[in-house]
C-alpha positions as CSV (number, residue, x, y, z in Angstrom):
1,X,-22.1,51.9,7.7
2,X,-23.6,48.8,6.3
3,X,-27.0,49.7,7.6
4,X,-26.3,48.6,11.2
5,X,-28.1,50.5,13.9
6,X,-25.4,49.6,16.4
7,X,-22.7,50.9,14.2
8,X,-24.7,54.0,13.4
9,X,-25.0,54.7,17.1
10,X,-21.2,54.6,17.5
11,X,-20.7,56.8,14.4
12,X,-18.2,56.4,11.6
13,X,-15.7,58.8,13.1
14,X,-15.7,57.2,16.5
15,X,-15.3,53.7,15.1
16,X,-12.4,54.8,12.8
17,X,-10.7,56.4,15.8
18,X,-11.1,53.3,17.9
19,X,-9.8,51.1,15.1
20,X,-6.7,53.4,14.6
21,X,-6.0,53.3,18.3
22,X,-6.1,49.6,18.3
23,X,-3.8,49.1,15.3
24,X,-1.3,51.6,16.7
25,X,-1.3,49.7,20.0
26,X,-0.5,46.3,18.4
27,X,2.1,47.7,15.9
28,X,5.1,46.8,18.1
29,X,3.9,43.2,18.3
30,X,3.4,43.2,14.5
31,X,7.0,44.4,14.2
32,X,8.2,41.6,16.5
33,X,6.3,38.9,14.5
34,X,6.8,40.5,11.0
35,X,8.9,37.7,9.6
36,X,6.4,35.1,10.9
37,X,3.5,37.0,9.3
38,X,5.3,37.2,5.9
39,X,6.3,33.6,6.0
40,X,2.8,32.4,6.7
41,X,1.4,34.6,4.0
42,X,4.1,33.9,1.4
43,X,1.9,31.9,-0.9
44,X,-0.9,34.4,-0.7
45,X,1.5,37.3,-1.4
46,X,2.9,35.5,-4.4
47,X,-0.7,34.9,-5.7
48,X,-1.5,38.6,-5.2
49,X,1.5,39.7,-7.1
50,X,0.9,37.2,-9.9
51,X,-2.7,38.3,-10.1
52,X,-1.8,42.0,-10.3
53,X,0.6,41.3,-13.3
54,X,3.2,43.8,-12.1
55,X,6.0,44.8,-14.5
56,X,9.1,46.9,-14.5
57,X,8.5,50.7,-14.3
58,X,5.0,50.5,-12.8
59,X,3.8,52.4,-9.8
60,X,2.1,50.4,-7.0
61,X,0.2,51.3,-3.9
62,X,0.0,48.8,-1.0
63,X,-2.9,49.7,1.3
64,X,-3.2,48.5,5.0
65,X,0.4,47.4,4.6
66,X,1.0,46.5,8.2
67,X,4.7,45.8,8.3
68,X,5.0,46.0,4.5
69,X,5.7,42.5,3.5
70,X,3.6,42.4,0.3
71,X,4.8,45.8,-0.9
72,X,8.4,45.0,-0.3
73,X,8.0,41.8,-2.3
74,X,6.3,43.8,-5.1
75,X,9.2,46.2,-5.3
76,X,11.4,43.6,-7.0
77,X,8.8,43.1,-9.7
78,X,8.7,46.8,-10.7
79,X,12.4,47.5,-10.3
80,X,14.5,49.3,-11.2
81,X,12.4,52.3,-12.4
82,X,9.1,51.4,-10.7
83,X,8.0,52.5,-7.3
84,X,5.9,51.0,-4.4
85,X,4.2,53.2,-1.9
86,X,3.7,51.3,1.4
87,X,0.8,52.8,3.3
88,X,-1.3,52.1,6.4
89,X,-3.8,54.1,8.5
90,X,-1.5,53.5,11.5
91,X,1.6,55.7,11.6
92,X,3.2,53.1,13.8
93,X,2.8,50.4,11.2
94,X,4.2,52.8,8.5
95,X,7.3,53.4,10.5
96,X,7.9,49.7,10.9
97,X,7.3,49.0,7.2
98,X,9.8,51.8,6.2
99,X,12.4,50.5,8.6
100,X,12.0,46.9,7.2
101,X,12.3,48.1,3.6
102,X,15.5,50.1,4.5
103,X,17.0,47.1,6.4
104,X,16.3,44.9,3.4
105,X,18.1,47.3,1.1
106,X,15.0,47.9,-1.1
107,X,15.5,51.4,-2.7
108,X,12.3,51.8,-4.8
109,X,9.8,52.1,-2.0
110,X,8.5,55.0,0.1
111,X,6.2,54.8,3.0
112,X,3.4,57.2,4.1
113,X,0.3,57.2,6.3
114,X,-2.8,56.8,4.1
115,X,-6.4,56.0,5.1
116,X,-7.7,53.4,2.7
117,X,-11.1,55.1,2.8
118,X,-9.6,58.5,1.9
119,X,-6.6,57.9,-0.2
120,X,-4.5,61.1,-0.4
121,X,-3.1,60.5,-3.9
122,X,-4.1,62.0,-7.3
123,X,-6.6,60.3,-9.6
124,X,-5.1,57.8,-12.0
125,X,-1.7,57.8,-10.3
126,X,-1.1,54.0,-9.9
127,X,-0.8,51.1,-12.2
128,X,-1.8,48.6,-9.4
129,X,-3.2,48.6,-5.9
130,X,-2.5,45.7,-3.5
131,X,-4.2,45.0,-0.1
132,X,-3.3,41.8,1.8
133,X,-5.8,41.1,4.6
134,X,-6.7,44.7,5.4
135,X,-9.9,45.6,3.5
136,X,-12.1,43.8,6.0
137,X,-11.0,46.1,8.7
138,X,-12.3,49.3,6.9
139,X,-15.4,50.9,8.4
140,X,-16.9,51.4,5.0
141,X,-15.4,48.9,2.5
142,X,-17.4,50.3,-0.5
143,X,-15.8,53.7,0.2
144,X,-12.3,52.2,0.2
145,X,-13.0,50.3,-3.0
146,X,-14.2,53.4,-4.7
147,X,-11.0,55.2,-3.6
148,X,-9.0,52.3,-5.1
149,X,-10.8,52.7,-8.4
150,X,-10.2,56.5,-8.4
151,X,-6.4,56.3,-7.9
152,X,-5.9,53.6,-10.5
153,X,-5.1,54.7,-14.1
154,X,-7.3,53.4,-16.9
155,X,-6.3,49.7,-17.3
156,X,-4.9,49.6,-13.8
157,X,-5.4,46.5,-11.7
158,X,-6.4,45.7,-8.1
159,X,-5.6,42.6,-6.1
160,X,-6.8,42.2,-2.6
161,X,-7.2,39.4,-0.1
162,X,-9.6,39.1,2.8
163,X,-10.4,36.2,5.2
164,X,-13.0,33.7,4.0
165,X,-15.8,32.3,6.1
166,X,-15.3,31.5,9.8
167,X,-16.0,27.8,9.2
168,X,-12.9,27.7,6.9
169,X,-10.7,29.6,9.4
170,X,-10.6,27.7,12.7
171,X,-7.2,29.3,13.4
172,X,-9.2,32.5,14.3
173,X,-12.7,31.3,14.8
174,X,-11.9,28.9,17.6
175,X,-10.0,31.7,19.5
176,X,-12.9,34.2,19.1
177,X,-15.6,31.6,20.0
178,X,-13.7,30.3,23.0
179,X,-13.0,33.8,24.5
180,X,-16.7,34.8,23.9
181,X,-18.0,31.7,25.6
182,X,-15.6,32.0,28.6
183,X,-16.3,35.7,29.1
184,X,-19.9,35.6,28.0
185,X,-19.1,38.4,25.6
186,X,-21.8,39.7,23.2
187,X,-21.2,39.1,19.5
188,X,-20.0,41.9,17.2
189,X,-22.8,43.9,15.7
190,X,-23.7,43.1,12.0
191,X,-21.6,45.2,9.7
192,X,-18.8,45.8,12.1
193,X,-15.3,45.7,10.6
194,X,-13.5,42.5,11.6
195,X,-11.7,39.4,10.2
196,X,-14.8,37.9,8.7
197,X,-16.7,41.1,7.6
198,X,-16.1,40.4,3.9
199,X,-16.2,36.6,4.0
200,X,-19.1,36.3,1.6
201,X,-17.5,35.9,-1.9
202,X,-20.6,37.0,-3.8
203,X,-20.9,40.2,-1.7
204,X,-17.1,40.9,-2.1
205,X,-17.3,40.6,-5.9
206,X,-20.4,42.8,-6.0
207,X,-18.7,45.6,-4.1
208,X,-16.0,45.7,-6.7
209,X,-18.4,45.5,-9.6
210,X,-20.5,48.4,-8.1
211,X,-17.3,50.5,-7.8
212,X,-16.9,50.2,-11.6
213,X,-14.2,47.5,-11.9
214,X,-14.3,45.1,-14.8
215,X,-13.2,41.5,-15.0
216,X,-13.9,41.0,-11.3
217,X,-13.0,37.5,-10.1
218,X,-13.0,36.0,-6.6
219,X,-11.1,32.8,-5.8
220,X,-10.1,30.9,-2.7
221,X,-6.6,30.6,-1.5
222,X,-5.4,28.4,1.5
223,X,-3.4,30.1,4.2
224,X,-2.9,27.6,7.0
225,X,-1.4,28.3,10.4
226,X,1.2,26.1,11.9
227,X,2.2,26.4,15.5
228,X,4.3,24.3,17.9
229,X,1.7,24.5,20.7
230,X,-1.7,25.8,21.8
231,X,0.0,28.4,24.0
232,X,2.1,29.7,21.1
233,X,-1.0,29.9,18.8
234,X,-3.1,31.7,21.4
235,X,-0.5,34.1,22.6
236,X,0.6,35.2,19.1
237,X,-3.0,35.6,18.0
238,X,-3.9,37.6,21.1
239,X,-0.9,39.9,20.6
240,X,-1.7,40.7,17.0
241,X,-5.5,41.2,17.2
242,X,-6.3,44.6,18.6
243,X,-9.5,43.6,20.5
244,X,-7.7,40.6,22.1
245,X,-4.6,42.6,22.9
246,X,-6.7,45.1,24.8
247,X,-8.6,42.5,26.7
248,X,-6.3,39.6,27.6
249,X,-3.7,41.4,29.7
250,X,-6.4,42.5,32.2
251,X,-7.8,39.0,32.8
252,X,-7.0,37.2,36.0
253,X,-4.6,34.3,35.5
254,X,-7.2,31.7,36.2
255,X,-9.6,33.1,33.6
256,X,-6.8,33.2,31.0
257,X,-5.8,29.6,31.8
258,X,-9.5,28.5,31.5
259,X,-9.5,30.0,28.0
260,X,-6.3,28.2,27.0
261,X,-7.6,24.9,28.5
262,X,-10.8,25.1,26.6
263,X,-9.0,26.1,23.4
264,X,-6.7,23.1,23.8
265,X,-9.7,20.8,23.9
266,X,-11.2,22.3,20.8
267,X,-7.8,22.1,19.0
268,X,-7.5,18.3,19.3
269,X,-8.5,17.6,15.7
270,X,-5.7,19.8,14.5
271,X,-2.8,18.2,16.4
272,X,0.0,16.6,14.4
273,X,3.4,15.2,15.2
274,X,4.8,18.6,14.5
275,X,2.3,20.6,16.6
276,X,-0.8,22.3,15.4
277,X,-1.9,22.6,11.7
278,X,-4.9,24.9,11.6
279,X,-6.7,25.5,8.2
280,X,-7.1,29.0,6.9
281,X,-8.8,30.3,3.8
282,X,-8.5,33.7,2.1
283,X,-10.6,35.1,-0.7
284,X,-8.5,36.8,-3.4
285,X,-10.4,39.4,-5.4
286,X,-9.0,40.9,-8.6
287,X,-10.3,43.4,-11.1
288,X,-9.3,46.1,-13.5
289,X,-10.3,49.7,-14.2
290,X,-11.7,50.0,-17.7
291,X,-9.4,51.6,-20.2
């Protein structure tokens, strides 16, 4: 539990249950915005797939798949005889991912509920594991990375992306800071899962090295956010982030408007003729299981 007394007091099981409840709750919104999510992350997805060096006939596991965009894209690279398993700890997300794959006419995928920290698959059963922006939400990342190592065959590859430092991600940082300031909310305890919990590139690489991966590399990849307005940016972010989705609907209208007004002031440097252009930065980590 990253050595945090606050997290230890909550307990791993309790925190995992709360995280699962949160992701199930926002799954419908993720389904509504699935195309937007995939479009924004298209460059990152391509980088993940290129880094994992997928080829025809390979078996791939996508962890924390959300609505399945990265895994569905991977299916074309391993077709026709390869297979992609779309998985997420949220059964609601898995159902959406399966429906999207079916609607897209992608036959070589199957979807199932899998906890990244306890992967219910045999040892050495995958050629590659992908995880796009999900690893930072695991309660014990080291445990999840060890599980990834276990289910890869010798020579198998991992490619995962997490959000980089808050300073490089104002699209999320400004929202979190503005809400915290307006509501006088306490900061998250050190070690808590969240968007920036794995934002230290050195620590991220060390976690994969300690799990036994070879040729570990971490590099930066830009993932900017474009939005027509502050209202659109805030409302979409609040719908997709579990803590915000729980909190925002209960706020009085004047408090909500105060948050939006303050956010609009802070967003001025990112205004363009086409709306908002907010920088984002992901860390892309790759490695292989020794043969």
